[in-house]
C-alpha positions in Angstrom: 75.3 86.0 112.5 75.4 88.0 115.8 72.2 89.8 114.9 70.5 86.5 114.2 71.6 85.1 117.5 70.4 88.2 119.3 67.1 88.1 117.4 66.6 84.5 118.2 67.1 85.1 121.9 64.7 88.1 121.8 67.4 90.4 123.0 66.2 93.7 121.7 68.7 95.8 123.7 71.5 93.7 122.3 70.2 94.3 118.8 70.0 98.1 119.3 73.6 98.0 120.8 74.8 96.0 117.8 73.1 98.5 115.4 74.8 101.4 117.1 78.2 99.7 117.0 77.9 98.8 113.3 76.7 102.3 112.4 79.6 103.9 114.2 82.2 101.6 112.7 80.6 101.9 109.2 80.5 105.7 109.5 84.2 105.8 110.5 85.2 103.5 107.6 83.1 105.4 105.1 84.4 108.7 106.3 88.0 107.6 105.7 87.1 106.3 102.3 85.4 109.6 101.4 88.5 111.5 102.3 90.8 109.2 100.3 88.5 109.1 97.3 87.9 112.9 97.2 91.6 113.8 97.7 92.9 111.2 95.3 90.1 111.1 92.7 92.2 112.5 89.9 95.2 110.1 90.3 92.7 107.1 90.7 90.8 108.1 87.6 94.0 108.6 85.6 94.8 105.0 86.2 91.8 104.1 84.0 91.4 107.0 81.6 94.3 108.5 79.7 94.6 111.0 76.9 91.0 112.2 77.0 90.7 115.2 79.2 86.9 115.5 79.1 86.4 111.8 80.0 88.9 112.2 82.8 87.0 115.2 84.2 83.8 113.3 84.1 85.4 110.3 85.9 86.9 112.5 88.6 83.5 114.2 89.2 81.7 110.8 89.2 84.2 109.3 91.7 83.9 112.3 94.0 80.1 112.1 93.8 80.2 108.4 94.6 82.6 109.1 97.5 80.2 111.6 99.0 77.3 109.1 98.8 79.2 106.4 100.7 78.0 107.3 104.2 74.4 107.3 102.9 74.9 103.9 101.3 76.4 102.6 104.6 73.3 103.8 106.6 70.9 102.2 104.1 72.9 98.9 104.2 73.0 98.9 108.0 69.3 99.6 108.3 68.2 97.1 105.7 68.9 94.2 108.1 67.0 95.7 111.0 
């Protein structure tokens, strides 16, 4: 909504500032999520997979891979609207 208002007003500097703010905030949030998901991947995966060690290992690796990709997803999402 803010971006639409700035775009409608033709405020390019405001749009660039908004992009910087959203990128910083998104990066900080995604970094916190990365740390949480990487550290607690096994307990989180154990909530959904029990009794099958091979499946649990795959789930833990997948969760960690997803966690590491979060900052890149954030950048792509932020840039998609600009």
